[in-house]
N, CA, C and O atoms as a GROMACS GRO file, in nm:
protein
  500
    1MET      N    1   0.085  -0.117   0.000
    1MET     CA    2   0.000   0.000   0.000
    1MET      C    3   0.089   0.123   0.000
    1MET      O    4   0.177   0.136   0.085
    2MET      N    5   0.066   0.213  -0.094
    2MET     CA    6   0.142   0.338  -0.099
    2MET      C    7   0.051   0.451  -0.056
    2MET      O    8  -0.066   0.455  -0.092
    3LEU      N    9   0.106   0.542   0.021
    3LEU     CA   10   0.031   0.657   0.069
    3LEU      C   11   0.099   0.782   0.019
    3LEU      O   12   0.219   0.799   0.038
    4ALA      N   13   0.023   0.869  -0.045
    4ALA     CA   14   0.077   0.996  -0.092
    4ALA      C   15   0.010   1.108  -0.014
    4ALA      O   16  -0.112   1.123  -0.021
    5LEU      N   17   0.086   1.184   0.057
    5LEU     CA   18   0.032   1.297   0.131
    5LEU      C   19   0.085   1.424   0.069
    5LEU      O   20   0.202   1.432   0.032
    6GLY      N   21  -0.002   1.523   0.057
    6GLY     CA   22   0.038   1.648  -0.006
    6GLY      C   23   0.087   1.749   0.095
    6GLY      O   24   0.030   1.764   0.203
    7LEU      N   25   0.192   1.818   0.060
    7LEU     CA   26   0.244   1.928   0.139
    7LEU      C   27   0.244   2.049   0.049
    7LEU      O   28   0.314   2.053  -0.052
    8SER      N   29   0.164   2.149   0.085
    8SER     CA   30   0.153   2.268   0.002
    8SER      C   31   0.281   2.349   0.013
    8SER      O   32   0.328   2.381   0.122
    9LEU      N   33   0.336   2.382  -0.103
    9LEU     CA   34   0.457   2.462  -0.108
    9LEU      C   35   0.428   2.605  -0.149
    9LEU      O   36   0.520   2.685  -0.164
   10GLY      N   37   0.301   2.638  -0.166
   10GLY     CA   38   0.264   2.772  -0.211
   10GLY      C   39   0.256   2.776  -0.362
   10GLY      O   40   0.317   2.694  -0.431
   11GLY      N   41   0.182   2.872  -0.412
   11GLY     CA   42   0.169   2.887  -0.556
   11GLY      C   43   0.101   2.770  -0.624
   11GLY      O   44   0.120   2.748  -0.744
   12GLY      N   45   0.023   2.693  -0.549
   12GLY     CA   46  -0.049   2.580  -0.607
   12GLY      C   47   0.036   2.455  -0.625
   12GLY      O   48  -0.012   2.356  -0.680
   13THR      N   49   0.160   2.458  -0.580
   13THR     CA   50   0.249   2.343  -0.594
   13THR      C   51   0.229   2.249  -0.476
   13THR      O   52   0.225   2.292  -0.361
   14THR      N   53   0.219   2.122  -0.506
   14THR     CA   54   0.205   2.022  -0.401
   14THR      C   55   0.317   1.921  -0.415
   14THR      O   56   0.344   1.870  -0.524
   15MET      N   57   0.384   1.893  -0.304
   15MET     CA   58   0.490   1.793  -0.303
   15MET      C   59   0.432   1.666  -0.243
   15MET      O   60   0.364   1.670  -0.141
   16LEU      N   61   0.459   1.553  -0.305
   16LEU     CA   62   0.413   1.427  -0.250
   16LEU      C   63   0.516   1.375  -0.151
   16LEU      O   64   0.634   1.363  -0.182
   17LEU      N   65   0.468   1.343  -0.032
   17LEU     CA   66   0.553   1.286   0.071
   17LEU      C   67   0.533   1.136   0.068
   17LEU      O   68   0.420   1.088   0.078
   18ARG      N   69   0.641   1.062   0.055
   18ARG     CA   70   0.624   0.918   0.049
   18ARG      C   71   0.709   0.841   0.148
   18ARG      O   72   0.653   0.792   0.246
   19PRO      N   73   0.838   0.828   0.132
   19PRO     CA   74   0.913   0.727   0.204
   19PRO      C   75   0.893   0.724   0.356
   19PRO      O   76   0.835   0.629   0.407
   20ALA      N   77   0.938   0.824   0.428
   20ALA     CA   78   0.934   0.820   0.574
   20ALA      C   79   0.790   0.824   0.626
   20ALA      O   80   0.754   0.750   0.717
   21VAL      N   81   0.709   0.911   0.567
   21VAL     CA   82   0.570   0.925   0.611
   21VAL      C   83   0.493   0.796   0.585
   21VAL      O   84   0.418   0.749   0.670
   22VAL      N   85   0.513   0.741   0.467
   22VAL     CA   86   0.443   0.619   0.430
   22VAL      C   87   0.485   0.504   0.520
   22VAL      O   88   0.400   0.429   0.569
   23ALA      N   89   0.614   0.490   0.542
   23ALA     CA   90   0.663   0.380   0.626
   23ALA      C   91   0.605   0.390   0.767
   23ALA      O   92   0.564   0.290   0.825
   24SER      N   93   0.601   0.511   0.820
   24SER     CA   94   0.546   0.531   0.954
   24SER      C   95   0.398   0.497   0.959
   24SER      O   96   0.352   0.430   1.051
   25ALA      N   97   0.322   0.545   0.859
   25ALA     CA   98   0.178   0.518   0.856
   25ALA      C   99   0.152   0.369   0.839
   25ALA      O  100   0.064   0.313   0.904
   26GLN      N  101   0.227   0.306   0.751
   26GLN     CA  102   0.208   0.162   0.730
   26GLN      C  103   0.243   0.082   0.854
   26GLN      O  104   0.173  -0.014   0.888
   27GLN      N  105   0.349   0.121   0.922
   27GLN     CA  106   0.387   0.051   1.044
   27GLN      C  107   0.279   0.066   1.150
   27GLN      O  108   0.245  -0.030   1.219
   28SER      N  109   0.226   0.187   1.164
   28SER     CA  110   0.120   0.210   1.262
   28SER      C  111  -0.001   0.126   1.230
   28SER      O  112  -0.058   0.063   1.320
   29MET      N  113  -0.042   0.123   1.103
   29MET     CA  114  -0.156   0.042   1.063
   29MET      C  115  -0.128  -0.106   1.086
   29MET      O  116  -0.215  -0.179   1.134
   30GLY      N  117  -0.009  -0.150   1.054
   30GLY     CA  118   0.027  -0.290   1.075
   30GLY      C  119   0.022  -0.327   1.221
   30GLY      O  120  -0.027  -0.434   1.256
   31ASN      N  121   0.071  -0.239   1.306
   31ASN     CA  122   0.069  -0.264   1.450
   31ASN      C  123  -0.074  -0.273   1.501
   31ASN      O  124  -0.104  -0.357   1.586
   32MET      N  125  -0.161  -0.187   1.451
   32MET     CA  126  -0.300  -0.190   1.496
   32MET      C  127  -0.364  -0.322   1.460
   32MET      O  128  -0.439  -0.379   1.540
   33LYS      N  129  -0.337  -0.371   1.341
   33LYS     CA  130  -0.397  -0.497   1.298
   33LYS      C  131  -0.349  -0.613   1.383
   33LYS      O  132  -0.427  -0.702   1.416
   34VAL      N  133  -0.222  -0.614   1.418
   34VAL     CA  134  -0.166  -0.722   1.497
   34VAL      C  135  -0.228  -0.724   1.636
   34VAL      O  136  -0.249  -0.830   1.694
   35GLU      N  137  -0.257  -0.606   1.688
   35GLU     CA  138  -0.305  -0.595   1.825
   35GLU      C  139  -0.456  -0.613   1.840
   35GLU      O  140  -0.508  -0.603   1.951
   36ALA      N  141  -0.529  -0.638   1.733
   36ALA     CA  142  -0.673  -0.656   1.741
   36ALA      C  143  -0.705  -0.773   1.833
   36ALA      O  144  -0.658  -0.885   1.813
   37LYS      N  145  -0.786  -0.746   1.934
   37LYS     CA  146  -0.820  -0.847   2.033
   37LYS      C  147  -0.970  -0.880   2.035
   37LYS      O  148  -1.013  -0.967   2.110
   38SER      N  149  -1.047  -0.810   1.954
   38SER     CA  150  -1.191  -0.833   1.953
   38SER      C  151  -1.246  -0.806   1.814
   38SER      O  152  -1.176  -0.754   1.727
   39ALA      N  153  -1.372  -0.842   1.795
   39ALA     CA  154  -1.438  -0.815   1.667
   39ALA      C  155  -1.446  -0.664   1.644
   39ALA      O  156  -1.433  -0.618   1.530
   40GLY      N  157  -1.466  -0.588   1.750
   40GLY     CA  158  -1.470  -0.442   1.738
   40GLY      C  159  -1.337  -0.387   1.691
   40GLY      O  160  -1.333  -0.297   1.607
   41ASP      N  161  -1.227  -0.442   1.744
   41ASP     CA  162  -1.094  -0.400   1.699
   41ASP      C  163  -1.076  -0.428   1.550
   41ASP      O  164  -1.023  -0.346   1.476
   42THR      N  165  -1.122  -0.544   1.508
   42THR     CA  166  -1.111  -0.582   1.368
   42THR      C  167  -1.191  -0.485   1.281
   42THR      O  168  -1.144  -0.445   1.174
   43GLU      N  169  -1.310  -0.448   1.326
   43GLU     CA  170  -1.392  -0.353   1.251
   43GLU      C  171  -1.326  -0.215   1.244
   43GLU      O  172  -1.329  -0.149   1.141
   44MET      N  173  -1.266  -0.173   1.356
   44MET     CA  174  -1.198  -0.043   1.358
   44MET      C  175  -1.079  -0.045   1.261
   44MET      O  176  -1.058   0.051   1.187
   45ASN      N  177  -1.002  -0.154   1.262
   45ASN     CA  178  -0.890  -0.166   1.169
   45ASN      C  179  -0.938  -0.162   1.024
   45ASN      O  180  -0.873  -0.102   0.938
   46ALA      N  181  -1.050  -0.226   0.997
   46ALA     CA  182  -1.104  -0.225   0.861
   46ALA      C  183  -1.144  -0.084   0.819
   46ALA      O  184  -1.121  -0.044   0.705
   47ALA      N  185  -1.204  -0.008   0.911
   47ALA     CA  186  -1.242   0.131   0.881
   47ALA      C  187  -1.118   0.214   0.849
   47ALA      O  188  -1.118   0.293   0.755
   48MET      N  189  -1.013   0.196   0.928
   48MET     CA  190  -0.890   0.270   0.904
   48MET      C  191  -0.825   0.228   0.772
   48MET      O  192  -0.775   0.312   0.697
   49SER      N  193  -0.828   0.099   0.743
   49SER     CA  194  -0.769   0.049   0.617
   49SER      C  195  -0.842   0.106   0.496
   49SER      O  196  -0.779   0.145   0.398
   50ARG      N  197  -0.976   0.112   0.504
   50ARG     CA  198  -1.054   0.170   0.393
   50ARG      C  199  -1.013   0.315   0.371
   50ARG      O  200  -0.996   0.359   0.257
   51MET      N  201  -0.998   0.391   0.480
   51MET     CA  202  -0.959   0.530   0.469
   51MET      C  203  -0.821   0.542   0.403
   51MET      O  204  -0.803   0.621   0.311
   52MET      N  205  -0.726   0.462   0.451
   52MET     CA  206  -0.590   0.470   0.398
   52MET      C  207  -0.588   0.432   0.250
   52MET      O  208  -0.517   0.494   0.171
   53GLN      N  209  -0.665   0.331   0.211
   53GLN     CA  210  -0.670   0.290   0.071
   53GLN      C  211  -0.727   0.401  -0.016
   53GLN      O  212  -0.673   0.430  -0.123
   54LYS      N  213  -0.835   0.463   0.028
   54LYS     CA  214  -0.896   0.572  -0.050
   54LYS      C  215  -0.801   0.689  -0.062
   54LYS      O  216  -0.786   0.747  -0.170
   55MET      N  217  -0.737   0.725   0.048
   55MET     CA  218  -0.647   0.840   0.044
   55MET      C  219  -0.523   0.811  -0.040
   55MET      O  220  -0.476   0.900  -0.112
   56SER      N  221  -0.472   0.691  -0.033
   56SER     CA  222  -0.351   0.659  -0.109
   56SER      C  223  -0.379   0.648  -0.258
   56SER      O  224  -0.288   0.666  -0.340
   57ALA      N  225  -0.503   0.620  -0.295
   57ALA     CA  226  -0.539   0.609  -0.437
   57ALA      C  227  -0.567   0.744  -0.501
   57ALA      O  228  -0.577   0.753  -0.624
   58MET      N  229  -0.578   0.848  -0.422
   58MET     CA  230  -0.611   0.980  -0.476
   58MET      C  231  -0.494   1.044  -0.549
   58MET      O  232  -0.378   1.033  -0.508
   59LYS      N  233  -0.528   1.109  -0.656
   59LYS     CA  234  -0.428   1.188  -0.729
   59LYS      C  235  -0.449   1.333  -0.687
   59LYS      O  236  -0.553   1.393  -0.717
   60LEU      N  237  -0.351   1.389  -0.619
   60LEU     CA  238  -0.361   1.527  -0.576
   60LEU      C  239  -0.352   1.618  -0.697
   60LEU      O  240  -0.284   1.588  -0.795
   61THR      N  241  -0.422   1.732  -0.688
   61THR     CA  242  -0.434   1.822  -0.803
   61THR      C  243  -0.339   1.940  -0.797
   61THR      O  244  -0.317   2.006  -0.898
   62GLY      N  245  -0.283   1.967  -0.680
   62GLY     CA  246  -0.201   2.087  -0.663
   62GLY      C  247  -0.284   2.207  -0.624
   62GLY      O  248  -0.228   2.314  -0.598
   63VAL      N  249  -0.416   2.191  -0.619
   63VAL     CA  250  -0.506   2.298  -0.574
   63VAL      C  251  -0.535   2.269  -0.427
   63VAL      O  252  -0.612   2.178  -0.395
   64GLN      N  253  -0.473   2.345  -0.339
   64GLN     CA  254  -0.476   2.316  -0.196
   64GLN      C  255  -0.618   2.296  -0.144
   64GLN      O  256  -0.644   2.198  -0.074
   65ASP      N  257  -0.709   2.387  -0.176
   65ASP     CA  258  -0.845   2.376  -0.123
   65ASP      C  259  -0.914   2.248  -0.170
   65ASP      O  260  -0.980   2.180  -0.091
   66ARG      N  261  -0.898   2.217  -0.297
   66ARG     CA  262  -0.959   2.095  -0.351
   66ARG      C  263  -0.897   1.970  -0.288
   66ARG      O  264  -0.968   1.880  -0.246
   67ASP      N  265  -0.764   1.966  -0.283
   67ASP     CA  266  -0.696   1.850  -0.225
   67ASP      C  267  -0.734   1.831  -0.078
   67ASP      O  268  -0.752   1.719  -0.032
   68PHE      N  269  -0.746   1.942  -0.005
   68PHE     CA  270  -0.786   1.935   0.136
   68PHE      C  271  -0.921   1.865   0.149
   68PHE      O  272  -0.936   1.774   0.230
   69MET      N  273  -1.018   1.908   0.069
   69MET     CA  274  -1.152   1.847   0.079
   69MET      C  275  -1.149   1.701   0.035
   69MET      O  276  -1.212   1.616   0.097
   70MET      N  277  -1.075   1.672  -0.072
   70MET     CA  278  -1.068   1.534  -0.121
   70MET      C  279  -1.009   1.441  -0.016
   70MET      O  280  -1.052   1.326  -0.003
   71MET      N  281  -0.911   1.489   0.061
   71MET     CA  282  -0.849   1.406   0.164
   71MET      C  283  -0.936   1.401   0.291
   71MET      O  284  -0.939   1.299   0.361
   72MET      N  285  -1.004   1.510   0.320
   72MET     CA  286  -1.084   1.514   0.442
   72MET      C  287  -1.209   1.428   0.434
   72MET      O  288  -1.256   1.377   0.536
   73ILE      N  289  -1.265   1.412   0.316
   73ILE     CA  290  -1.388   1.332   0.304
   73ILE      C  291  -1.365   1.188   0.352
   73ILE      O  292  -1.443   1.142   0.436
   74PRO      N  293  -1.264   1.115   0.304
   74PRO     CA  294  -1.245   0.979   0.357
   74PRO      C  295  -1.202   0.980   0.504
   74PRO      O  296  -1.233   0.887   0.578
   75HIS      N  297  -1.132   1.084   0.545
   75HIS     CA  298  -1.093   1.097   0.686
   75HIS      C  299  -1.219   1.108   0.773
   75HIS      O  300  -1.231   1.038   0.873
   76HIS      N  301  -1.310   1.195   0.734
   76HIS     CA  302  -1.435   1.210   0.807
   76HIS      C  303  -1.519   1.082   0.801
   76HIS      O  304  -1.579   1.042   0.900
   77GLN      N  305  -1.522   1.018   0.682
   77GLN     CA  306  -1.600   0.895   0.669
   77GLN      C  307  -1.547   0.787   0.762
   77GLN      O  308  -1.625   0.710   0.818
   78SER      N  309  -1.417   0.782   0.779
   78SER     CA  310  -1.359   0.685   0.872
   78SER      C  311  -1.405   0.714   1.015
   78SER      O  312  -1.435   0.622   1.092
   79ALA      N  313  -1.411   0.842   1.051
   79ALA     CA  314  -1.460   0.878   1.185
   79ALA      C  315  -1.606   0.835   1.202
   79ALA      O  316  -1.645   0.785   1.308
   80VAL      N  317  -1.687   0.854   1.098
   80VAL     CA  318  -1.827   0.811   1.102
   80VAL      C  319  -1.835   0.660   1.117
   80VAL      O  320  -1.911   0.609   1.199
   81ASP      N  321  -1.756   0.588   1.039
   81ASP     CA  322  -1.757   0.441   1.046
   81ASP      C  323  -1.719   0.393   1.186
   81ASP      O  324  -1.782   0.302   1.240
   82MET      N  325  -1.616   0.454   1.244
   82MET     CA  326  -1.573   0.413   1.378
   82MET      C  327  -1.677   0.450   1.484
   82MET      O  328  -1.698   0.375   1.580
   83ALA      N  329  -1.743   0.564   1.466
   83ALA     CA  330  -1.848   0.603   1.560
   83ALA      C  331  -1.965   0.504   1.554
   83ALA      O  332  -2.025   0.472   1.657
   84LYS      N  333  -1.997   0.455   1.436
   84LYS     CA  334  -2.104   0.356   1.422
   84LYS      C  335  -2.066   0.226   1.492
   84LYS      O  336  -2.150   0.159   1.552
   85ILE      N  337  -1.939   0.190   1.485
   85ILE     CA  338  -1.892   0.071   1.556
   85ILE      C  339  -1.907   0.092   1.706
   85ILE      O  340  -1.949   0.001   1.777
   86GLU      N  341  -1.873   0.210   1.754
   86GLU     CA  342  -1.890   0.242   1.897
   86GLU      C  343  -2.035   0.229   1.939
   86GLU      O  344  -2.065   0.176   2.046
   87LEU      N  345  -2.126   0.277   1.855
   87LEU     CA  346  -2.269   0.266   1.889
   87LEU      C  347  -2.313   0.120   1.898
   87LEU      O  348  -2.393   0.085   1.984
   88ARG      N  349  -2.262   0.036   1.809
   88ARG     CA  350  -2.299  -0.106   1.810
   88ARG      C  351  -2.234  -0.183   1.923
   88ARG      O  352  -2.296  -0.271   1.982
   89ARG      N  353  -2.109  -0.152   1.954
   89ARG     CA  354  -2.031  -0.238   2.042
   89ARG      C  355  -1.995  -0.175   2.176
   89ARG      O  356  -1.966  -0.246   2.273
   90GLY      N  357  -1.996  -0.043   2.182
   90GLY     CA  358  -1.955   0.025   2.304
   90GLY      C  359  -2.058   0.014   2.416
   90GLY      O  360  -2.174  -0.021   2.393
   91THR      N  361  -2.015   0.045   2.537
   91THR     CA  362  -2.105   0.037   2.652
   91THR      C  363  -2.113   0.168   2.730
   91THR      O  364  -2.207   0.186   2.808
   92ASN      N  365  -2.018   0.258   2.712
   92ASN     CA  366  -2.015   0.382   2.788
   92ASN      C  367  -2.114   0.483   2.728
   92ASN      O  368  -2.098   0.522   2.612
   93PRO      N  369  -2.214   0.524   2.806
   93PRO     CA  370  -2.316   0.616   2.753
   93PRO      C  371  -2.257   0.749   2.703
   93PRO      O  372  -2.306   0.806   2.605
   94LYS      N  373  -2.155   0.798   2.770
   94LYS     CA  374  -2.093   0.924   2.726
   94LYS      C  375  -2.025   0.908   2.590
   94LYS      O  376  -2.033   0.996   2.505
   95LEU      N  377  -1.959   0.795   2.570
   95LEU     CA  378  -1.895   0.770   2.442
   95LEU      C  379  -1.997   0.746   2.332
   95LEU      O  380  -1.977   0.786   2.218
   96LYS      N  381  -2.107   0.680   2.366
   96LYS     CA  382  -2.213   0.660   2.267
   96LYS      C  383  -2.273   0.795   2.225
   96LYS      O  384  -2.304   0.816   2.108
   97SER      N  385  -2.289   0.885   2.321
   97SER     CA  386  -2.339   1.018   2.290
   97SER      C  387  -2.240   1.093   2.200
   97SER      O  388  -2.280   1.159   2.104
   98LEU      N  389  -2.113   1.082   2.232
   98LEU     CA  390  -2.010   1.144   2.148
   98LEU      C  391  -2.014   1.085   2.008
   98LEU      O  392  -2.003   1.158   1.909
   99ALA      N  393  -2.029   0.954   1.998
   99ALA     CA  394  -2.034   0.887   1.868
   99ALA      C  395  -2.151   0.941   1.785
   99ALA      O  396  -2.136   0.964   1.665
  100ARG      N  397  -2.266   0.960   1.848
  100ARG     CA  398  -2.381   1.016   1.776
  100ARG      C  399  -2.350   1.157   1.726
  100ARG      O  400  -2.386   1.193   1.614
  101ASP      N  401  -2.284   1.236   1.809
  101ASP     CA  402  -2.247   1.372   1.769
  101ASP      C  403  -2.148   1.370   1.652
  101ASP      O  404  -2.157   1.450   1.560
  102ILE      N  405  -2.053   1.278   1.658
  102ILE     CA  406  -1.954   1.265   1.550
  102ILE      C  407  -2.023   1.230   1.419
  102ILE      O  408  -1.995   1.290   1.316
  103ILE      N  409  -2.113   1.134   1.424
  103ILE     CA  410  -2.185   1.092   1.304
  103ILE      C  411  -2.261   1.210   1.244
  103ILE      O  412  -2.253   1.235   1.124
  104LYS      N  413  -2.333   1.282   1.328
  104LYS     CA  414  -2.412   1.395   1.280
  104LYS      C  415  -2.324   1.504   1.218
  104LYS      O  416  -2.350   1.550   1.107
  105SER      N  417  -2.220   1.545   1.289
  105SER     CA  418  -2.137   1.656   1.242
  105SER      C  419  -2.051   1.616   1.121
  105SER      O  420  -2.039   1.693   1.026
  106GLN      N  421  -1.992   1.497   1.126
  106GLN     CA  422  -1.904   1.456   1.017
  106GLN      C  423  -1.983   1.428   0.890
  106GLN      O  424  -1.937   1.460   0.780
  107ASP      N  425  -2.101   1.367   0.902
  107ASP     CA  426  -2.186   1.346   0.784
  107ASP      C  427  -2.221   1.480   0.720
  107ASP      O  428  -2.216   1.494   0.597
  108GLN      N  429  -2.256   1.577   0.803
  108GLN     CA  430  -2.292   1.710   0.752
  108GLN      C  431  -2.172   1.773   0.680
  108GLN      O  432  -2.187   1.831   0.572
  109GLU      N  433  -2.053   1.762   0.739
  109GLU     CA  434  -1.934   1.820   0.677
  109GLU      C  435  -1.896   1.748   0.548
  109GLU      O  436  -1.850   1.811   0.452
  110ILE      N  437  -1.915   1.616   0.545
  110ILE     CA  438  -1.889   1.540   0.422
  110ILE      C  439  -1.979   1.591   0.310
  110ILE      O  440  -1.933   1.619   0.200
  111ARG      N  441  -2.109   1.604   0.339
  111ARG     CA  442  -2.203   1.652   0.238
  111ARG      C  443  -2.167   1.794   0.192
  111ARG      O  444  -2.177   1.826   0.073
  112GLN      N  445  -2.126   1.878   0.286
  112GLN     CA  446  -2.088   2.014   0.252
  112GLN      C  447  -1.966   2.015   0.158
  112GLN      O  448  -1.966   2.086   0.057
  113MET      N  449  -1.864   1.938   0.192
  113MET     CA  450  -1.744   1.934   0.108
  113MET      C  451  -1.774   1.874  -0.029
  113MET      O  452  -1.723   1.923  -0.130
  114GLN      N  453  -1.856   1.769  -0.033
  114GLN     CA  454  -1.893   1.710  -0.162
  114GLN      C  455  -1.965   1.812  -0.249
  114GLN      O  456  -1.941   1.820  -0.370
  115GLY      N  457  -2.054   1.890  -0.189
  115GLY     CA  458  -2.124   1.994  -0.262
  115GLY      C  459  -2.029   2.101  -0.314
  115GLY      O  460  -2.040   2.144  -0.429
  116TRP      N  461  -1.936   2.144  -0.230
  116TRP     CA  462  -1.838   2.244  -0.273
  116TRP      C  463  -1.751   2.189  -0.386
  116TRP      O  464  -1.722   2.261  -0.482
  117LEU      N  465  -1.710   2.064  -0.376
  117LEU     CA  466  -1.630   2.005  -0.483
  117LEU      C  467  -1.706   2.007  -0.615
  117LEU      O  468  -1.651   2.042  -0.720
  118ARG      N  469  -1.834   1.970  -0.610
  118ARG     CA  470  -1.916   1.971  -0.732
  118ARG      C  471  -1.932   2.113  -0.785
  118ARG      O  472  -1.919   2.137  -0.906
  119THR      N  473  -1.960   2.206  -0.697
  119THR     CA  474  -1.986   2.344  -0.737
  119THR      C  475  -1.861   2.416  -0.786
  119THR      O  476  -1.863   2.482  -0.889
  120TRP      N  477  -1.754   2.402  -0.712
  120TRP     CA  478  -1.633   2.480  -0.741
  120TRP      C  479  -1.539   2.414  -0.841
  120TRP      O  480  -1.466   2.484  -0.912
  121TYR      N  481  -1.541   2.281  -0.848
  121TYR     CA  482  -1.441   2.212  -0.929
  121TYR      C  483  -1.499   2.115  -1.030
  121TYR      O  484  -1.426   2.031  -1.082
  122ALA      N  485  -1.628   2.123  -1.059
  122ALA     CA  486  -1.695   2.027  -1.147
  122ALA      C  487  -1.633   2.022  -1.286
  122ALA      O  488  -1.630   1.916  -1.348
  123LYS      N  489  -1.584   2.132  -1.335
  123LYS     CA  490  -1.532   2.137  -1.472
  123LYS      C  491  -1.384   2.104  -1.480
  123LYS      O  492  -1.327   2.099  -1.588
  124GLN      N  493  -1.322   2.080  -1.365
  124GLN     CA  494  -1.180   2.047  -1.363
  124GLN      C  495  -1.164   1.896  -1.352
  124GLN      O  496  -1.248   1.829  -1.292
  125PRO      N  497  -1.057   1.841  -1.410
  125PRO     CA  498  -1.037   1.695  -1.404
  125PRO      C  499  -1.011   1.647  -1.263
  125PRO      O  500  -0.992   1.527  -1.241
   0.00000   0.00000   0.00000
């Protein structure tokens, strides 16, 4: 799995960060998978893996605002997915309440960013 993260250099230029950042992210993900001790852990790892796969498959455009939204959407979706797992498997009422708040706010922000992407960048590749 390759992960490309964008670092804005100004003037619309984006540098792709790969070796050290990717190795660190992959090691962290690998460690999480090894340490899964329950079905909930497995589900959380799957949510994180989906996010990492979506983000690593993205081609950054060099347009900071667009790239930010494109990367944040799967990031937010991962938070929603994990919050849903907490609602199904968690037991702490305060955390379940937080999970509901996360789902509501992150879903709203995802829809907002998707709308902005369509409106502002629909004609761009």
